[in-house]
Legacy VTK file of the C-alpha trace (Angstrom):
# vtk DataFile Version 3.0
C-alpha trace
ASCII
DATASET POLYDATA
POINTS 487 float
-99.852 82.181 -95.116
-103.519 81.670 -94.209
-106.292 84.206 -93.789
-107.358 84.497 -90.139
-111.029 84.358 -91.127
-110.428 81.028 -92.895
-108.731 79.290 -89.973
-111.469 80.546 -87.618
-114.015 78.455 -89.562
-116.323 76.417 -87.274
-114.972 78.017 -84.096
-117.560 79.180 -81.564
-116.649 82.864 -81.237
-118.023 85.084 -78.467
-116.506 88.424 -79.498
-113.979 89.889 -81.947
-111.825 92.999 -81.598
-110.032 93.974 -84.801
-109.992 92.524 -88.308
-110.100 88.846 -89.308
-109.127 89.710 -92.885
-105.390 89.422 -92.127
-102.668 86.942 -93.082
-101.476 84.512 -90.405
-98.061 82.865 -90.604
-98.574 80.038 -88.075
-100.617 79.007 -85.023
-98.867 78.707 -81.653
-99.877 78.103 -78.025
-96.324 78.477 -76.658
-95.449 82.165 -76.537
-91.722 81.313 -76.802
-92.280 80.042 -80.360
-94.069 83.161 -81.615
-92.696 84.877 -84.701
-93.917 87.735 -86.874
-97.591 87.534 -87.975
-98.363 84.447 -85.852
-101.605 83.624 -84.052
-101.223 82.973 -80.314
-103.797 80.830 -78.490
-103.925 81.561 -74.752
-104.923 78.331 -72.976
-105.693 77.884 -69.312
-103.478 74.884 -68.599
-103.206 72.614 -65.571
-100.209 74.522 -64.188
-99.815 77.605 -66.420
-102.327 80.163 -67.729
-101.439 81.255 -71.269
-103.305 84.539 -70.755
-100.289 85.694 -68.719
-98.145 85.553 -71.868
-100.357 87.497 -74.285
-98.265 90.658 -73.995
-95.041 88.703 -74.537
-96.545 87.047 -77.645
-97.466 90.457 -79.074
-93.952 91.765 -78.409
-92.564 88.813 -80.365
-94.788 89.622 -83.352
-98.190 87.968 -82.790
-100.842 89.603 -84.977
-103.839 87.763 -83.544
-104.802 86.431 -80.122
-107.376 83.760 -79.328
-108.309 83.850 -75.649
-111.064 83.159 -73.136
-110.692 86.614 -71.549
-109.579 89.836 -73.219
-106.482 91.386 -71.605
-106.805 94.743 -69.840
-104.606 96.453 -72.418
-105.655 96.115 -76.057
-102.893 96.665 -78.636
-103.533 98.422 -81.920
-103.074 96.394 -85.104
-103.669 93.150 -83.173
-106.867 91.142 -83.606
-108.436 89.531 -80.513
-110.888 86.640 -80.693
-112.703 85.650 -77.511
-113.855 82.014 -77.249
-115.493 79.932 -74.559
-112.863 77.171 -74.602
-109.377 77.869 -75.945
-108.432 74.167 -76.014
-111.323 73.366 -78.366
-110.556 76.440 -80.439
-106.881 75.454 -80.771
-107.840 71.992 -82.035
-110.097 73.406 -84.761
-107.616 76.170 -85.633
-104.873 73.562 -86.048
-107.072 71.388 -88.282
-108.082 74.388 -90.401
-104.502 75.689 -90.631
-103.331 72.356 -92.095
-106.430 72.085 -94.355
-108.103 69.392 -92.216
-105.742 66.486 -92.949
-107.759 63.967 -90.866
-110.484 64.073 -93.543
-108.014 63.020 -96.252
-106.921 59.691 -94.764
-108.510 57.008 -92.589
-107.754 57.833 -88.957
-108.400 55.107 -86.355
-108.243 55.989 -82.648
-107.449 53.492 -79.879
-108.423 54.298 -76.286
-108.571 52.465 -72.960
-106.255 51.921 -69.989
-104.144 49.046 -71.311
-103.384 47.800 -74.812
-103.437 51.097 -76.755
-99.803 50.997 -77.836
-99.843 47.309 -78.764
-103.026 47.589 -80.841
-102.024 50.798 -82.647
-98.490 49.531 -83.334
-99.610 46.102 -84.552
-102.286 47.633 -86.786
-99.505 49.752 -88.284
-97.492 46.536 -88.871
-100.455 44.640 -90.354
-101.620 47.343 -92.760
-98.043 47.958 -93.888
-97.687 44.222 -94.630
-100.994 44.434 -96.529
-99.418 46.976 -98.891
-100.794 50.255 -97.547
-98.882 53.416 -96.719
-99.419 53.815 -92.981
-98.934 56.345 -90.182
-98.655 55.809 -86.421
-99.108 58.189 -83.476
-98.175 56.228 -80.352
-96.488 56.390 -76.951
-93.449 54.584 -78.342
-92.932 56.494 -81.589
-94.486 58.483 -84.425
-94.195 57.045 -87.930
-95.006 58.917 -91.143
-94.982 56.173 -93.771
-91.347 55.005 -93.427
-90.017 57.961 -91.394
-89.783 57.574 -87.606
-89.891 60.359 -85.021
-89.554 60.308 -81.249
-92.846 60.484 -79.325
-93.164 62.917 -76.422
-96.767 62.279 -75.340
-99.275 59.444 -75.748
-101.530 61.962 -77.511
-99.597 65.053 -78.723
-100.974 68.614 -78.761
-103.407 69.586 -81.528
-100.835 71.430 -83.632
-98.392 68.515 -83.539
-101.134 65.988 -84.378
-102.318 67.953 -87.390
-98.765 68.706 -88.517
-97.937 64.976 -88.538
-101.231 64.156 -90.266
-100.426 66.792 -92.897
-97.007 65.187 -93.410
-98.782 61.844 -93.834
-101.037 63.302 -96.532
-97.946 64.587 -98.350
-96.460 61.075 -98.140
-99.634 59.491 -99.540
-100.560 57.677 -96.301
-103.824 55.709 -96.463
-104.353 54.834 -92.775
-103.163 56.347 -89.501
-103.480 54.523 -86.174
-103.468 56.770 -83.141
-103.431 56.272 -79.384
-106.086 58.460 -77.778
-105.384 59.119 -74.100
-107.851 60.379 -71.500
-105.662 63.482 -71.061
-105.819 64.091 -74.802
-109.603 63.785 -74.885
-110.133 65.916 -71.756
-107.796 68.657 -73.000
-109.572 68.633 -76.408
-106.398 67.699 -78.321
-108.399 65.347 -80.554
-111.332 67.752 -80.927
-112.235 68.436 -84.548
-110.406 65.386 -85.932
-112.348 63.126 -88.281
-112.090 59.501 -87.148
-112.897 56.553 -89.383
-113.177 54.337 -86.319
-112.600 54.050 -82.581
-111.380 51.051 -80.550
-111.996 50.576 -76.825
-109.726 48.136 -74.944
-110.581 48.194 -71.224
-110.768 50.477 -68.220
-108.926 50.010 -64.941
-107.217 52.034 -62.227
-105.063 54.802 -63.738
-104.666 58.584 -63.956
-106.744 59.292 -60.834
-104.141 61.945 -59.993
-105.551 63.872 -62.979
-109.204 62.814 -63.101
-111.253 63.472 -59.965
-112.838 60.016 -59.915
-113.021 56.740 -61.805
-116.449 57.808 -63.118
-114.944 60.975 -64.607
-112.102 58.931 -66.144
-114.691 56.582 -67.716
-116.860 59.432 -68.987
-113.891 61.147 -70.627
-113.188 57.946 -72.570
-116.888 57.707 -73.430
-116.807 61.264 -74.822
-114.505 60.033 -77.587
-117.126 57.518 -78.768
-119.953 60.042 -78.313
-118.153 62.299 -80.821
-117.630 59.667 -83.542
-119.562 60.400 -86.755
-122.238 58.117 -88.175
-119.832 57.042 -90.925
-117.358 55.631 -88.376
-117.245 52.339 -86.471
-116.973 51.838 -82.706
-115.287 48.529 -81.800
-115.340 47.698 -78.089
-114.206 44.941 -75.750
-117.615 43.790 -74.519
-116.060 41.527 -71.853
-115.035 44.726 -70.084
-117.898 46.005 -67.920
-117.539 49.506 -69.382
-117.572 48.333 -73.005
-121.346 48.733 -73.305
-121.104 52.192 -71.685
-118.870 53.362 -74.531
-121.569 52.419 -77.057
-124.529 54.058 -75.274
-124.682 57.331 -77.210
-122.409 56.811 -80.176
-123.737 57.435 -83.685
-121.067 55.132 -85.119
-121.658 51.536 -86.275
-121.406 49.381 -83.138
-119.196 46.286 -83.143
-117.846 44.122 -80.301
-115.048 41.667 -79.514
-114.741 39.195 -76.632
-113.277 35.971 -75.276
-116.005 35.257 -72.718
-119.270 36.487 -74.215
-121.081 36.554 -77.568
-119.506 39.166 -79.848
-118.999 40.095 -83.486
-115.371 39.009 -83.171
-115.215 36.046 -80.782
-111.986 34.421 -79.698
-110.864 31.439 -77.656
-107.350 30.744 -76.385
-106.399 27.083 -76.948
-102.717 27.062 -75.935
-100.337 29.460 -74.178
-96.575 29.095 -74.548
-93.544 31.343 -74.210
-93.211 31.144 -78.004
-96.784 32.345 -78.609
-100.466 31.455 -78.467
-102.843 29.178 -80.344
-106.344 30.610 -80.566
-109.477 30.665 -82.647
-111.076 33.830 -83.981
-114.646 33.408 -85.224
-114.000 29.683 -85.526
-110.738 29.884 -87.494
-107.591 28.587 -85.793
-104.543 30.850 -85.772
-101.056 30.828 -84.243
-99.671 34.135 -82.955
-96.232 35.088 -81.676
-97.966 37.222 -79.034
-98.306 35.761 -75.549
-101.135 35.724 -73.025
-104.846 36.386 -72.626
-104.429 40.168 -72.695
-102.768 39.849 -76.102
-105.632 37.622 -77.287
-107.913 40.621 -76.657
-105.476 42.857 -78.536
-105.502 40.459 -81.491
-109.316 40.434 -81.576
-109.312 44.233 -81.741
-106.750 44.123 -84.558
-108.644 41.500 -86.579
-111.943 43.332 -86.032
-110.490 46.658 -87.144
-108.851 45.189 -90.238
-112.087 43.505 -91.328
-114.146 46.633 -90.619
-111.703 48.527 -92.856
-112.484 46.097 -95.667
-109.528 43.723 -95.583
-110.278 40.101 -96.514
-110.736 37.790 -93.494
-108.270 35.002 -94.372
-105.640 37.527 -95.483
-106.042 39.336 -92.143
-105.514 36.108 -90.174
-102.442 35.259 -92.254
-100.939 38.690 -91.574
-101.792 38.481 -87.848
-99.700 35.304 -87.559
-96.657 37.294 -88.800
-96.969 40.159 -86.293
-94.052 40.753 -83.906
-94.444 41.979 -80.310
-94.085 45.691 -79.574
-91.045 47.152 -77.814
-91.382 46.931 -74.029
-94.589 44.885 -74.151
-93.894 41.375 -72.806
-90.476 41.608 -74.435
-88.274 38.739 -73.343
-84.770 37.334 -73.560
-83.512 33.920 -72.443
-79.990 33.599 -71.002
-77.536 30.776 -71.751
-78.527 28.995 -68.548
-82.234 29.193 -69.331
-83.303 32.150 -67.201
-86.091 34.137 -68.868
-86.092 37.903 -68.373
-89.306 39.727 -69.315
-89.634 43.509 -69.642
-93.137 44.960 -69.660
-94.659 48.437 -69.478
-97.213 47.240 -66.873
-97.651 50.331 -64.706
-101.263 49.863 -63.571
-102.604 47.230 -61.150
-104.631 45.533 -63.880
-101.752 45.418 -66.366
-99.374 43.996 -63.747
-101.944 41.343 -62.796
-102.414 40.406 -66.472
-98.674 39.967 -67.019
-98.121 37.911 -63.860
-101.142 35.705 -64.599
-99.816 35.175 -68.128
-96.439 34.119 -66.711
-98.242 31.717 -64.368
-100.137 30.242 -67.339
-96.997 29.558 -69.378
-94.885 28.199 -66.522
-94.160 24.514 -66.983
-93.116 23.543 -63.442
-91.801 25.043 -60.220
-89.910 27.958 -61.730
-89.603 30.979 -59.452
-91.051 34.286 -60.638
-88.980 37.223 -59.391
-90.614 40.603 -59.988
-88.932 44.008 -59.954
-91.488 46.822 -59.794
-91.912 50.441 -58.736
-94.416 53.282 -59.126
-93.972 56.675 -60.777
-93.602 59.838 -58.726
-95.996 62.807 -59.036
-98.697 60.412 -60.246
-101.731 58.630 -58.801
-100.688 57.520 -55.292
-103.724 55.315 -54.675
-102.482 52.610 -57.042
-99.169 52.142 -55.197
-100.363 49.703 -52.483
-102.486 47.881 -55.078
-99.463 47.320 -57.333
-97.438 46.003 -54.379
-100.251 43.695 -53.236
-100.585 42.126 -56.693
-96.828 41.761 -57.228
-96.237 40.112 -53.828
-99.242 37.793 -54.203
-98.406 36.515 -57.656
-94.582 36.368 -57.449
-92.171 34.035 -55.676
-90.066 37.077 -54.753
-90.740 40.793 -55.231
-88.225 43.629 -55.211
-89.714 47.109 -54.824
-87.606 49.811 -56.451
-87.748 53.248 -58.074
-89.573 53.796 -61.366
-89.541 57.444 -62.493
-89.562 59.135 -59.062
-89.654 62.578 -60.710
-89.786 65.136 -57.846
-90.735 62.632 -55.139
-88.457 60.701 -52.792
-88.127 57.180 -54.228
-87.990 55.534 -50.783
-91.223 57.273 -49.746
-92.932 55.891 -52.870
-91.702 52.387 -51.980
-92.936 52.800 -48.392
-96.371 53.722 -49.731
-96.332 50.642 -51.946
-95.368 48.276 -49.119
-98.518 49.203 -47.165
-100.436 46.997 -49.600
-98.397 43.832 -48.967
-100.336 41.164 -47.067
-98.705 39.959 -43.830
-98.106 36.462 -45.197
-96.187 37.886 -48.186
-93.867 40.271 -46.326
-91.145 37.615 -46.054
-90.753 37.406 -49.828
-90.322 41.135 -50.522
-87.238 43.330 -50.657
-86.754 47.068 -51.057
-83.844 48.349 -53.171
-84.150 51.994 -54.232
-81.515 51.857 -56.995
-83.287 50.299 -59.994
-80.102 48.847 -61.496
-79.178 47.188 -58.218
-82.732 45.871 -57.862
-82.557 44.251 -61.310
-79.064 42.888 -60.589
-80.305 41.368 -57.307
-83.258 39.737 -59.088
-80.829 38.149 -61.553
-78.587 36.932 -58.692
-81.586 35.332 -56.962
-82.625 33.517 -60.145
-81.665 29.989 -61.144
-82.026 27.909 -64.311
-85.621 27.975 -65.536
-86.665 30.947 -63.368
-88.434 34.020 -64.725
-87.385 37.594 -63.918
-90.059 40.215 -64.624
-89.002 43.865 -64.760
-92.227 45.870 -64.831
-93.327 49.479 -65.186
-91.100 51.193 -67.746
-91.147 48.924 -70.790
-89.977 50.828 -73.888
-88.730 53.850 -71.914
-84.982 54.295 -72.200
-84.646 56.833 -69.393
-85.286 57.349 -65.691
-86.687 60.716 -64.636
-85.297 62.084 -61.354
-85.810 65.668 -60.156
-86.550 67.050 -63.611
-83.637 65.292 -65.331
-83.763 62.253 -67.576
-80.925 59.762 -67.255
-80.378 56.927 -69.731
-81.882 53.705 -68.383
-83.180 50.789 -70.428
-84.682 47.852 -68.481
-84.035 45.282 -71.226
-80.469 46.524 -71.672
-79.786 46.361 -67.914
-81.326 42.925 -67.268
-79.565 41.424 -70.318
-76.238 42.881 -69.186
-76.732 41.586 -65.615
-77.423 38.044 -66.796
-74.347 38.101 -69.046
-72.121 39.404 -66.216
-73.417 36.683 -63.901
-72.841 34.108 -66.688
-76.461 33.084 -66.383
LINES 1 488
487 0 1 2 3 4 5 6 7 8 9 10 11 12 13 14 15 16 17 18 19 20 21 22 23 24 25 26 27 28 29 30 31 32 33 34 35 36 37 38 39 40 41 42 43 44 45 46 47 48 49 50 51 52 53 54 55 56 57 58 59 60 61 62 63 64 65 66 67 68 69 70 71 72 73 74 75 76 77 78 79 80 81 82 83 84 85 86 87 88 89 90 91 92 93 94 95 96 97 98 99 100 101 102 103 104 105 106 107 108 109 110 111 112 113 114 115 116 117 118 119 120 121 122 123 124 125 126 127 128 129 130 131 132 133 134 135 136 137 138 139 140 141 142 143 144 145 146 147 148 149 150 151 152 153 154 155 156 157 158 159 160 161 162 163 164 165 166 167 168 169 170 171 172 173 174 175 176 177 178 179 180 181 182 183 184 185 186 187 188 189 190 191 192 193 194 195 196 197 198 199 200 201 202 203 204 205 206 207 208 209 210 211 212 213 214 215 216 217 218 219 220 221 222 223 224 225 226 227 228 229 230 231 232 233 234 235 236 237 238 239 240 241 242 243 244 245 246 247 248 249 250 251 252 253 254 255 256 257 258 259 260 261 262 263 264 265 266 267 268 269 270 271 272 273 274 275 276 277 278 279 280 281 282 283 284 285 286 287 288 289 290 291 292 293 294 295 296 297 298 299 300 301 302 303 304 305 306 307 308 309 310 311 312 313 314 315 316 317 318 319 320 321 322 323 324 325 326 327 328 329 330 331 332 333 334 335 336 337 338 339 340 341 342 343 344 345 346 347 348 349 350 351 352 353 354 355 356 357 358 359 360 361 362 363 364 365 366 367 368 369 370 371 372 373 374 375 376 377 378 379 380 381 382 383 384 385 386 387 388 389 390 391 392 393 394 395 396 397 398 399 400 401 402 403 404 405 406 407 408 409 410 411 412 413 414 415 416 417 418 419 420 421 422 423 424 425 426 427 428 429 430 431 432 433 434 435 436 437 438 439 440 441 442 443 444 445 446 447 448 449 450 451 452 453 454 455 456 457 458 459 460 461 462 463 464 465 466 467 468 469 470 471 472 473 474 475 476 477 478 479 480 481 482 483 484 485 486
């Protein structure tokens, strides 16, 4: 049990009704989880207003309410705390409730459009190999030292974040690497956390269904770096045109990485093969199992972070050479007849372009590249024609299919994609709504030496249709299809 007055520490309070000298069992923002003596935080969400559930929370036993507006009926023996922003308040309440766990370990946040999962996951791998106890909060999974948990969001809610961080403290974790999404920043889920460092990857077309404009999307990312303390570091990809923007107002120590321009951590790709890449980092040659230019940027961010955290340079480079690729990120299998199937999470125009350009770089001859790609439903519609344009331009054959259609009609999504296909590329595109059939067709069209790219879902092992999730694993399906076809 915690005293209400203690977990209200550092919260900007506008008005209080009732006593703060009461014991609180737990903090909740979902009224369905309320139990006796809990604190309920009423948030104004994107689709639901928590203020509508204050009365229900009290009926279930809530002893305190944090809200932006007092309800019309005030209950006796219940304390009400009015705040300007309930999202910010929840984040600080959660940190206070768990005794501010982010201050007791070294928390590194990774933000940007592409590369977050790879960088966070590989940093987890590297620091674990270096002998540290490590935590991970990522899109793919949550890891508390050796224990793995299923991830539900790129950046979880404030209570979940702090609960996991608290578990990490109990497990003696030294470092935690965390993906920081634009939604998470905007909804204040990371507010009040103490970061040891922040990494910026890049910024391209994504989430414009949520953010009103690209400028707003950029500024939300920038807000993360603006909030870093002086004791932290800010490591940015300076080749990206928005890299310098991220550093404009940060108090943190500024560091950069790049392939094209002068930077603190400078890289150069010497060779690209399906088995990996040969590159130099600050003049030292290194072989990595990771493939492509986009992964060279990821490796620079990893090396930079490790050195900024005090690891020895040559030891870092040795450990980098041992790193394995992340699930669903340029994950490949080669069939008996020499057909390469690649599964990648590329679900933005820029990410898809990066993957297809990487495939082009490592091709050795006239192999066909057959791409299977779709776009998610109930998400940014403006990227659909862009994805189709890139896929049809850079592939020998493209099959448009369903991704996670959610509540939208999959064929309508495909129709909206096809608008972006240039006239000269129409003849090399197909439309197959059923994703399994689309992958099977791509395998049938392939011959020895060809490359089949299945893009968009990566590590996801489900397909979401009309509110239900059905088991679907791209790597599983494409591997099975090639075996059945004896390819």
